[in-house]
N, CA, C and O atoms as a DFTB+ gen file, in Angstrom:
628 C
 N C O
     1  1      26.907     -16.123      -7.389
     2  2      25.885     -16.597      -8.299
     3  2      25.241     -15.459      -9.087
     4  3      24.424     -15.701      -9.976
     5  1      25.606     -14.229      -8.765
     6  2      25.082     -13.049      -9.459
     7  2      23.572     -12.921      -9.353
     8  3      22.912     -12.502     -10.304
     9  1      23.025     -13.280      -8.200
    10  2      21.586     -13.150      -7.979
    11  2      21.220     -11.674      -7.857
    12  3      21.983     -10.873      -7.319
    13  1      20.058     -11.336      -8.358
    14  2      19.553      -9.968      -8.255
    15  2      18.753      -9.819      -6.970
    16  3      18.240     -10.799      -6.429
    17  1      18.651      -8.581      -6.484
    18  2      17.900      -8.307      -5.254
    19  2      16.397      -8.299      -5.544
    20  3      15.961      -8.233      -6.693
    21  1      15.628      -8.368      -4.461
    22  2      14.170      -8.286      -4.594
    23  2      13.783      -6.924      -5.145
    24  3      12.830      -6.812      -5.916
    25  1      14.519      -5.883      -4.754
    26  2      14.272      -4.540      -5.284
    27  2      14.430      -4.542      -6.806
    28  3      13.602      -3.970      -7.515
    29  1      15.475      -5.175      -7.306
    30  2      15.689      -5.259      -8.758
    31  2      14.506      -5.954      -9.425
    32  3      14.026      -5.517     -10.471
    33  1      14.041      -7.046      -8.806
    34  2      12.891      -7.779      -9.341
    35  2      11.673      -6.868      -9.450
    36  3      10.994      -6.844     -10.476
    37  1      11.404      -6.118      -8.379
    38  2      10.230      -5.240      -8.396
    39  2      10.374      -4.138      -9.444
    40  3       9.399      -3.771     -10.100
    41  1      11.573      -3.619      -9.599
    42  2      11.772      -2.525     -10.546
    43  2      11.781      -3.001     -12.001
    44  3      11.308      -2.287     -12.886
    45  1      12.314      -4.200     -12.255
    46  2      12.543      -4.634     -13.628
    47  2      11.603      -5.713     -14.146
    48  3      11.281      -5.736     -15.334
    49  1      11.166      -6.597     -13.273
    50  2      10.325      -7.706     -13.713
    51  2       8.849      -7.445     -13.424
    52  3       7.979      -7.804     -14.218
    53  1       8.577      -6.820     -12.282
    54  2       7.193      -6.636     -11.847
    55  2       6.959      -5.180     -11.432
    56  3       6.560      -4.924     -10.296
    57  1       7.204      -4.219     -12.342
    58  2       7.083      -2.803     -11.973
    59  2       5.651      -2.379     -11.641
    60  3       5.453      -1.366     -10.969
    61  1       4.653      -3.136     -12.099
    62  2       3.259      -2.777     -11.803
    63  2       2.829      -3.204     -10.400
    64  3       1.712      -2.908      -9.976
    65  1       3.714      -3.902      -9.677
    66  2       3.406      -4.315      -8.307
    67  2       3.132      -3.097      -7.432
    68  3       3.736      -2.041      -7.619
    69  1       2.225      -3.249      -6.482
    70  2       1.931      -2.174      -5.533
    71  2       2.876      -2.216      -4.330
    72  3       2.760      -1.392      -3.422
    73  1       3.804      -3.166      -4.320
    74  2       4.746      -3.290      -3.217
    75  2       5.614      -2.034      -3.142
    76  3       6.255      -1.668      -4.127
    77  1       5.643      -1.364      -1.971
    78  2       6.499      -0.179      -1.861
    79  2       7.968      -0.586      -1.862
    80  3       8.336      -1.610      -1.287
    81  1       8.795       0.212      -2.505
    82  2      10.226      -0.102      -2.569
    83  2      10.973       0.412      -1.343
    84  3      11.964      -0.182      -0.918
    85  1      10.500       1.505      -0.783
    86  2      11.210       2.114       0.330
    87  2      10.350       2.065       1.584
    88  3       9.421       2.856       1.749
    89  1      10.672       1.130       2.458
    90  2       9.885       0.996       3.682
    91  2      10.778       0.629       4.850
    92  3      11.863       0.071       4.687
    93  1      10.283       0.964       6.041
    94  2      10.985       0.617       7.278
    95  2      10.611      -0.785       7.741
    96  3      11.408      -1.476       8.375
    97  1       9.392      -1.193       7.419
    98  2       8.863      -2.427       7.990
    99  2       7.816      -3.031       7.057
   100  3       7.059      -2.319       6.398
   101  1       7.796      -4.349       7.021
   102  2       6.776      -5.066       6.258
   103  2       6.398      -6.308       7.051
   104  3       7.254      -7.136       7.362
   105  1       5.132      -6.437       7.375
   106  2       4.669      -7.596       8.128
   107  2       3.405      -7.270       8.898
   108  3       2.685      -6.331       8.561
   109  1       3.137      -8.058       9.943
   110  2       1.932      -7.841      10.732
   111  2       2.133      -6.672      11.691
   112  3       3.254      -6.360      12.094
   113  1       1.010      -6.029      12.047
   114  2       1.006      -4.949      13.028
   115  2       0.127      -5.431      14.177
   116  3      -1.097      -5.480      14.060
   117  1       0.776      -5.788      15.300
   118  2       0.115      -6.467      16.419
   119  2      -0.078      -5.510      17.595
   120  3       0.836      -4.768      17.956
   121  1      -1.271      -5.533      18.190
   122  2      -1.534      -4.722      19.370
   123  2      -0.933      -5.397      20.601
   124  3      -1.111      -6.598      20.804
   125  1      -0.219      -4.622      21.424
   126  2       0.487      -5.177      22.578
   127  2      -0.466      -5.713      23.649
   128  3      -0.128      -6.662      24.356
   129  1      -1.652      -5.115      23.774
   130  2      -2.589      -5.549      24.812
   131  2      -3.422      -6.743      24.367
   132  3      -3.494      -7.747      25.075
   133  1      -4.049      -6.642      23.203
   134  2      -4.968      -7.703      22.764
   135  2      -4.260      -8.833      22.040
   136  3      -4.788      -9.941      21.953
   137  1      -3.050      -8.560      21.510
   138  2      -2.299      -9.508      20.679
   139  2      -3.021      -9.812      19.367
   140  3      -2.711     -10.804      18.709
   141  1      -3.984      -8.964      18.980
   142  2      -4.637      -9.070      17.673
   143  2      -3.913      -8.167      16.684
   144  3      -3.156      -7.279      17.075
   145  1      -4.157      -8.406      15.394
   146  2      -3.447      -7.683      14.343
   147  2      -4.370      -6.822      13.502
   148  3      -5.557      -7.108      13.344
   149  1      -3.778      -5.744      12.959
   150  2      -4.505      -4.989      11.948
   151  2      -4.795      -5.941      10.798
   152  3      -3.981      -6.805      10.473
   153  1      -5.964      -5.774      10.187
   154  2      -6.406      -6.708       9.158
   155  2      -7.333      -5.953       8.212
   156  3      -8.236      -5.247       8.661
   157  1      -7.120      -6.096       6.916
   158  2      -8.031      -5.438       5.970
   159  2      -9.369      -6.168       5.919
   160  3     -10.365      -5.609       5.460
   161  1      -9.393      -7.412       6.388
   162  2     -10.603      -8.242       6.345
   163  2     -11.166      -8.334       4.927
   164  3     -12.359      -8.563       4.731
   165  1     -10.282      -8.151       3.944
   166  2     -10.702      -8.230       2.545
   167  2     -11.477      -7.019       2.072
   168  3     -12.065      -7.038       0.991
   169  1     -11.483      -5.965       2.875
   170  2     -12.252      -4.771       2.527
   171  2     -11.564      -3.964       1.444
   172  3     -10.357      -4.078       1.232
   173  1     -12.341      -3.158       0.773
   174  2     -11.858      -2.366      -0.360
   175  2     -11.630      -0.911       0.065
   176  3     -11.907      -0.529       1.202
   177  1     -11.119      -0.116      -0.873
   178  2     -10.881       1.309      -0.643
   179  2     -12.177       1.996      -0.219
   180  3     -13.237       1.775      -0.805
   181  1     -12.067       2.835       0.816
   182  2     -13.223       3.562       1.336
   183  2     -13.885       2.876       2.509
   184  3     -14.761       3.450       3.156
   185  1     -13.468       1.634       2.792
   186  2     -14.068       0.895       3.907
   187  2     -13.145       0.957       5.128
   188  3     -11.966       1.293       5.016
   189  1     -13.701       0.628       6.283
   190  2     -12.965       0.728       7.541
   191  2     -11.882      -0.343       7.668
   192  3     -12.046      -1.482       7.232
   193  1     -10.764       0.067       8.284
   194  2      -9.708      -0.864       8.667
   195  2     -10.264      -1.810       9.712
   196  3     -11.121      -1.423      10.507
   197  1      -9.784      -3.051       9.722
   198  2     -10.252      -4.014      10.706
   199  2      -9.130      -4.530      11.586
   200  3      -7.971      -4.136      11.457
   201  1      -9.513      -5.428      12.488
   202  2      -8.567      -6.123      13.357
   203  2      -9.092      -7.511      13.610
   204  3     -10.302      -7.723      13.685
   205  1      -8.179      -8.465      13.742
   206  2      -8.601      -9.823      14.078
   207  2      -7.421     -10.601      14.664
   208  3      -6.307     -10.090      14.778
   209  1      -7.700     -11.834      15.024
   210  2      -6.686     -12.746      15.546
   211  2      -5.502     -12.820      14.579
   212  3      -5.699     -12.971      13.373
   213  1      -4.288     -12.716      15.092
   214  2      -3.088     -12.789      14.250
   215  2      -2.887     -14.234      13.794
   216  3      -2.630     -15.113      14.618
   217  1      -3.001     -14.484      12.502
   218  2      -2.882     -15.856      12.004
   219  2      -1.498     -16.177      11.444
   220  3      -1.189     -17.344      11.204
   221  1      -0.663     -15.161      11.234
   222  2       0.705     -15.400      10.781
   223  2       0.840     -15.871       9.342
   224  3       1.910     -16.318       8.930
   225  1      -0.240     -15.774       8.577
   226  2      -0.218     -16.261       7.196
   227  2      -0.043     -15.142       6.169
   228  3      -0.093     -15.389       4.965
   229  1       0.161     -13.917       6.643
   230  2       0.323     -12.798       5.713
   231  2      -1.010     -12.332       5.176
   232  3      -1.944     -12.074       5.935
   233  1      -1.095     -12.223       3.854
   234  2      -2.351     -11.839       3.209
   235  2      -2.887     -10.514       3.714
   236  3      -2.207      -9.491       3.644
   237  1      -4.118     -10.538       4.228
   238  2      -4.797      -9.327       4.679
   239  2      -4.160      -8.703       5.918
   240  3      -4.560      -7.614       6.330
   241  1      -3.177      -9.373       6.518
   242  2      -2.527      -8.822       7.706
   243  2      -1.112      -8.314       7.423
   244  3      -0.364      -8.017       8.355
   245  1      -0.744      -8.211       6.155
   246  2       0.574      -7.676       5.805
   247  2       0.450      -6.182       5.516
   248  3      -0.289      -5.759       4.627
   249  1       1.191      -5.400       6.289
   250  2       1.213      -3.950       6.104
   251  2       2.652      -3.502       5.965
   252  3       3.561      -4.092       6.549
   253  1       2.849      -2.457       5.190
   254  2       4.175      -1.844       5.054
   255  2       4.118      -0.468       5.691
   256  3       3.194       0.307       5.442
   257  1       5.124      -0.170       6.523
   258  2       5.291       1.187       7.041
   259  2       6.379       1.806       6.177
   260  3       7.552       1.453       6.295
   261  1       5.984       2.729       5.309
   262  2       6.891       3.227       4.279
   263  2       7.666       4.457       4.732
   264  3       7.333       5.095       5.732
   265  1       8.697       4.767       3.978
   266  2       9.509       5.945       4.271
   267  2       8.769       7.235       3.939
   268  3       9.262       8.325       4.230
   269  1       7.578       7.120       3.325
   270  2       6.717       8.286       3.108
   271  2       5.699       8.427       4.242
   272  3       4.747       9.201       4.140
   273  1       5.908       7.677       5.318
   274  2       5.056       7.698       6.511
   275  2       3.640       7.192       6.223
   276  3       2.665       7.674       6.800
   277  1       3.549       6.219       5.327
   278  2       2.268       5.575       5.055
   279  2       2.264       4.209       5.729
   280  3       3.312       3.590       5.913
   281  1       1.078       3.751       6.091
   282  2       0.911       2.357       6.497
   283  2      -0.015       1.774       5.448
   284  3      -1.198       2.110       5.385
   285  1       0.542       0.891       4.621
   286  2      -0.207       0.456       3.450
   287  2      -0.359      -1.050       3.355
   288  3       0.465      -1.825       3.840
   289  1      -1.454      -1.428       2.706
   290  2      -1.738      -2.815       2.368
   291  2      -2.145      -2.812       0.911
   292  3      -3.147      -2.196       0.547
   293  1      -1.386      -3.486       0.077
   294  2      -1.574      -3.409      -1.375
   295  2      -1.518      -1.948      -1.796
   296  3      -0.530      -1.271      -1.510
   297  1      -2.562      -1.436      -2.474
   298  2      -2.512      -0.034      -2.907
   299  2      -3.366       0.874      -2.031
   300  3      -3.642       2.016      -2.398
   301  1      -3.788       0.363      -0.868
   302  2      -4.566       1.170       0.072
   303  2      -3.707       1.568       1.273
   304  3      -2.836       0.818       1.712
   305  1      -3.978       2.771       1.792
   306  2      -3.269       3.287       2.958
   307  2      -4.247       3.547       4.088
   308  3      -5.426       3.818       3.858
   309  1      -3.739       3.461       5.330
   310  2      -4.548       3.874       6.464
   311  2      -4.773       5.371       6.343
   312  3      -3.836       6.130       6.097
   313  1      -6.015       5.789       6.518
   314  2      -6.424       7.163       6.279
   315  2      -7.455       7.547       7.335
   316  3      -8.387       6.791       7.606
   317  1      -7.282       8.717       7.923
   318  2      -8.260       9.210       8.896
   319  2      -8.559      10.670       8.584
   320  3      -7.662      11.513       8.590
   321  1      -9.832      10.961       8.310
   322  2     -10.237      12.316       7.955
   323  2     -10.717      13.098       9.175
   324  3     -10.776      14.327       9.137
   325  1     -11.059      12.401      10.252
   326  2     -11.601      13.054      11.442
   327  2     -10.770      12.716      12.674
   328  3     -10.098      11.685      12.722
   329  1     -10.824      13.594      13.664
   330  2     -10.018      13.470      14.880
   331  2     -10.206      12.126      15.578
   332  3      -9.226      11.540      16.040
   333  1     -11.418      11.629      15.667
   334  2     -11.670      10.365      16.354
   335  2     -11.955       9.221      15.378
   336  3     -12.577       8.225      15.747
   337  1     -11.505       9.367      14.150
   338  2     -11.672       8.301      13.167
   339  2     -13.010       8.398      12.466
   340  3     -13.675       9.431      12.536
   341  1     -13.408       7.342      11.796
   342  2     -12.766       6.026      11.761
   343  2     -11.501       6.016      10.901
   344  3     -11.266       6.914      10.093
   345  1     -10.694       4.971      11.102
   346  2      -9.515       4.755      10.261
   347  2      -9.991       3.907       9.090
   348  3     -10.535       2.817       9.271
   349  1      -9.777       4.425       7.897
   350  2     -10.248       3.745       6.694
   351  2      -9.077       3.274       5.845
   352  3      -7.938       3.705       6.022
   353  1      -9.387       2.389       4.930
   354  2      -8.453       1.984       3.881
   355  2      -8.798       2.831       2.669
   356  3      -9.907       2.741       2.142
   357  1      -7.862       3.650       2.224
   358  2      -8.105       4.544       1.092
   359  2      -6.922       4.421       0.139
   360  3      -5.774       4.314       0.570
   361  1      -7.210       4.438      -1.156
   362  2      -6.141       4.324      -2.153
   363  2      -5.026       5.329      -1.835
   364  3      -5.289       6.516      -1.645
   365  1      -3.787       4.843      -1.780
   366  2      -2.648       5.695      -1.432
   367  2      -2.462       6.796      -2.473
   368  3      -2.480       6.549      -3.678
   369  1      -2.283       8.033      -1.967
   370  2      -2.058       9.149      -2.892
   371  2      -0.649       9.724      -2.768
   372  3      -0.249      10.535      -3.604
   373  1       0.108       9.328      -1.754
   374  2       1.495       9.749      -1.631
   375  2       1.695      11.195      -1.226
   376  3       2.811      11.707      -1.301
   377  1       0.621      11.872      -0.792
   378  2       0.703      13.298      -0.470
   379  2       0.713      13.563       1.036
   380  3       0.615      14.716       1.455
   381  1       0.829      12.523       1.850
   382  2       0.833      12.727       3.302
   383  2      -0.581      12.990       3.796
   384  3      -1.480      12.170       3.605
   385  1      -0.771      14.147       4.437
   386  2      -2.106      14.545       4.893
   387  2      -2.747      13.501       5.786
   388  3      -2.153      13.064       6.771
   389  1      -3.967      13.101       5.436
   390  2      -4.721      12.127       6.226
   391  2      -4.075      10.747       6.250
   392  3      -4.464       9.888       7.041
   393  1      -3.088      10.535       5.382
   394  2      -2.445       9.222       5.290
   395  2      -1.052       9.197       5.917
   396  3      -0.299       8.248       5.701
   397  1      -0.697      10.229       6.693
   398  2       0.639      10.304       7.295
   399  2       0.602       9.833       8.746
   400  3      -0.193      10.319       9.550
   401  1       1.473       8.881       9.064
   402  2       1.549       8.259      10.387
   403  2       3.003       8.178      10.831
   404  3       3.905       8.067      10.001
   405  1       3.231       8.235      12.144
   406  2       4.576       8.055      12.681
   407  2       4.552       6.921      13.701
   408  3       3.789       6.947      14.666
   409  1       5.399       5.933      13.466
   410  2       5.564       4.848      14.434
   411  2       6.730       5.205      15.336
   412  3       7.859       5.354      14.869
   413  1       6.461       5.344      16.631
   414  2       7.494       5.633      17.619
   415  2       7.986       4.298      18.183
   416  3       7.276       3.632      18.937
   417  1       9.186       3.924      17.814
   418  2       9.730       2.620      18.195
   419  2       9.842       2.490      19.709
   420  3       9.556       1.427      20.261
   421  1      10.261       3.576      20.396
   422  2      10.418       3.545      21.851
   423  2       9.081       3.360      22.559
   424  3       8.944       2.502      23.431
   425  1       8.104       4.167      22.177
   426  2       6.786       4.137      22.828
   427  2       5.891       3.033      22.267
   428  3       4.975       2.563      22.942
   429  1       6.165       2.625      21.028
   430  2       5.319       1.630      20.380
   431  2       4.031       2.203      19.828
   432  3       3.119       1.457      19.472
   433  1       3.948       3.529      19.752
   434  2       2.705       4.162      19.303
   435  2       2.722       4.428      17.798
   436  3       3.771       4.634      17.187
   437  1       1.524       4.415      17.232
   438  2       1.328       4.812      15.841
   439  2       0.472       6.071      15.886
   440  3      -0.725       6.019      16.168
   441  1       1.116       7.213      15.600
   442  2       0.443       8.507      15.730
   443  2       0.043       9.037      14.355
   444  3       0.831       9.025      13.409
   445  1      -1.207       9.503      14.272
   446  2      -1.714      10.150      13.061
   447  2      -1.242      11.602      13.091
   448  3      -1.610      12.354      13.993
   449  1      -0.439      11.996      12.122
   450  2       0.210      13.301      12.156
   451  2      -0.810      14.445      12.131
   452  3      -0.692      15.387      12.915
   453  1      -1.805      14.377      11.245
   454  2      -2.759      15.485      11.106
   455  2      -3.535      15.770      12.380
   456  3      -3.770      16.933      12.709
   457  1      -3.933      14.747      13.096
   458  2      -4.785      14.943      14.272
   459  2      -4.012      14.861      15.581
   460  3      -4.498      15.324      16.613
   461  1      -2.811      14.276      15.556
   462  2      -2.052      14.082      16.775
   463  2      -2.601      12.949      17.642
   464  3      -2.139      12.745      18.765
   465  1      -3.582      12.215      17.123
   466  2      -4.195      11.118      17.854
   467  2      -3.402       9.827      17.645
   468  3      -2.636       9.707      16.689
   469  1      -3.594       8.867      18.548
   470  2      -2.902       7.581      18.450
   471  2      -3.870       6.467      18.054
   472  3      -5.041       6.465      18.435
   473  1      -3.345       5.531      17.284
   474  2      -4.117       4.343      16.927
   475  2      -4.250       3.492      18.184
   476  3      -3.278       3.263      18.903
   477  1      -5.469       3.031      18.432
   478  2      -5.759       2.299      19.663
   479  2      -6.548       1.039      19.349
   480  3      -7.264       0.965      18.350
   481  1      -6.402       0.051      20.222
   482  2      -7.176      -1.191      20.096
   483  2      -8.674      -0.863      20.066
   484  3      -9.088       0.187      20.559
   485  1      -9.479      -1.753      19.493
   486  2     -10.925      -1.540      19.475
   487  2     -11.516      -1.554      20.884
   488  3     -10.903      -2.076      21.815
   489  1     -12.710      -0.978      21.036
   490  2     -13.396      -1.100      22.321
   491  2     -14.376      -2.269      22.238
   492  3     -14.482      -2.932      21.206
   493  1     -15.081      -2.508      23.324
   494  2     -15.955      -3.692      23.414
   495  2     -17.140      -3.632      22.443
   496  3     -17.720      -4.667      22.116
   497  1     -17.502      -2.430      21.982
   498  2     -18.659      -2.309      21.078
   499  2     -18.413      -2.955      19.717
   500  3     -19.308      -3.578      19.147
   501  1     -17.203      -2.803      19.205
   502  2     -16.869      -3.395      17.905
   503  2     -15.413      -3.845      17.948
   504  3     -14.503      -3.054      17.699
   505  1     -15.200      -5.102      18.261
   506  2     -13.833      -5.611      18.472
   507  2     -13.012      -5.699      17.192
   508  3     -11.826      -6.025      17.238
   509  1     -13.634      -5.409      16.046
   510  2     -12.878      -5.466      14.791
   511  2     -12.533      -4.064      14.273
   512  3     -12.017      -3.936      13.163
   513  1     -12.808      -3.012      15.054
   514  2     -12.601      -1.649      14.579
   515  2     -11.582      -0.893      15.438
   516  3     -11.926      -0.409      16.517
   517  1     -10.301      -0.783      14.958
   518  2      -9.335       0.017      15.708
   519  2      -9.780       1.485      15.751
   520  3     -10.499       1.949      14.865
   521  1      -9.350       2.201      16.778
   522  2      -9.823       3.563      17.019
   523  2      -8.689       4.577      16.953
   524  3      -7.514       4.215      17.021
   525  1      -9.051       5.842      16.819
   526  2      -8.119       6.956      16.986
   527  2      -8.520       7.667      18.264
   528  3      -9.665       8.101      18.397
   529  1      -7.587       7.795      19.215
   530  2      -7.895       8.415      20.489
   531  2      -6.696       9.257      20.960
   532  3      -5.589       9.131      20.437
   533  1      -6.944      10.113      21.956
   534  2      -5.859      10.918      22.532
   535  2      -4.752       9.988      23.020
   536  3      -5.015       8.954      23.634
   537  1      -3.508      10.374      22.735
   538  2      -2.365       9.543      23.114
   539  2      -2.193       9.527      24.626
   540  3      -2.224      10.575      25.272
   541  1      -2.012       8.338      25.189
   542  2      -1.773       8.168      26.613
   543  2      -0.467       7.389      26.771
   544  3      -0.397       6.204      26.448
   545  1       0.556       8.066      27.269
   546  2       1.861       7.431      27.441
   547  2       1.716       6.170      28.291
   548  3       1.107       6.194      29.360
   549  1       2.282       5.076      27.801
   550  2       2.276       3.827      28.552
   551  2       1.022       2.981      28.395
   552  3       0.935       1.899      28.976
   553  1       0.034       3.458      27.612
   554  2      -1.195       2.690      27.418
   555  2      -0.927       1.479      26.522
   556  3      -0.577       1.634      25.352
   557  1      -1.093       0.275      27.075
   558  2      -0.849      -0.945      26.285
   559  2      -1.762      -1.032      25.078
   560  3      -1.366      -1.556      24.037
   561  1      -2.982      -0.524      25.206
   562  2      -3.943      -0.562      24.095
   563  2      -3.529       0.310      22.926
   564  3      -4.068       0.181      21.827
   565  1      -2.555       1.217      23.164
   566  2      -2.042       2.081      22.096
   567  2      -0.633       1.682      21.669
   568  3       0.020       2.409      20.921
   569  1      -0.165       0.533      22.140
   570  2       1.166       0.078      21.750
   571  2       1.053      -1.006      20.688
   572  3       0.226      -1.914      20.777
   573  1       1.901      -0.881      19.692
   574  2       1.864      -1.774      18.527
   575  2       3.230      -2.397      18.327
   576  3       4.257      -1.754      18.542
   577  1       3.232      -3.636      17.919
   578  2       4.475      -4.376      17.705
   579  2       4.668      -4.580      16.211
   580  3       3.836      -5.187      15.537
   581  1       5.779      -4.060      15.708
   582  2       6.154      -4.271      14.313
   583  2       7.527      -4.908      14.330
   584  3       8.538      -4.219      14.466
   585  1       7.564      -6.222      14.192
   586  2       8.832      -6.943      14.137
   587  2       8.823      -7.772      12.869
   588  3       8.054      -8.724      12.741
   589  1       9.669      -7.408      11.951
   590  2       9.636      -8.039      10.639
   591  2      10.187      -9.449      10.666
   592  3      11.270      -9.698      11.195
   593  1       9.421     -10.377      10.084
   594  2       9.889     -11.750       9.920
   595  2      10.337     -11.982       8.480
   596  3      10.890     -13.029       8.143
   597  1      10.086     -10.984       7.646
   598  2      10.437     -11.141       6.234
   599  2      11.924     -10.890       6.042
   600  3      12.462      -9.901       6.540
   601  1      12.587     -11.786       5.319
   602  2      14.016     -11.648       5.097
   603  2      14.338     -11.059       3.730
   604  3      15.502     -10.832       3.401
   605  1      13.275     -10.810       2.921
   606  2      13.534     -10.337       1.564
   607  2      13.242      -8.855       1.417
   608  3      12.891      -8.391       0.332
   609  1      13.387      -8.104       2.516
   610  2      13.110      -6.675       2.451
   611  2      13.879      -6.044       1.296
   612  3      15.048      -6.352       1.060
   613  1      13.196      -5.156       0.584
   614  2      13.778      -4.517      -0.587
   615  2      14.902      -3.592      -0.140
   616  3      14.644      -2.509       0.386
   617  1      16.122      -4.004      -0.342
   618  2      17.263      -3.203       0.073
   619  2      17.755      -2.354      -1.090
   620  3      17.499      -2.653      -2.257
   621  1      18.453      -1.310      -0.750
   622  2      19.023      -0.445      -1.788
   623  2      20.252      -1.113      -2.389
   624  3      21.063      -1.713      -1.683
   625  1      20.371      -0.999      -3.689
   626  2      21.534      -1.577      -4.373
   627  2      22.758      -0.700      -4.205
   628  3      23.829      -1.030      -4.714
């Protein structure tokens, strides 16, 4: 049928889209212990990342883990300027630094490269605020599930 790929669509029909073309994963980011998901909660650039019940409807819970080691939602990336956070949503700059993260598939951890800290479930004080804490091997609160349900991942032509 000579159908074009989603990548072609993004490059040729909708080039102004903030959708990253090169990513490892696109979908919800679920905590293994709480079963809650990262969520922008509709917040803007400069505001804190949130977490809430995984609703499976996409929207504010869709994140891309890109080949530039960003975790992004629309044009904002997870960003941490300090060792213990907070983790904020900041306009993606593509330069790594405070916005560089590594997802370890085996361990399930999301590590902030600059600080060496791991993304962790919120504590009881603020259940909507994920934390940055020292990595603890095997800690369920620091394990994240990224399993893509999207079938239209932008593939290379």
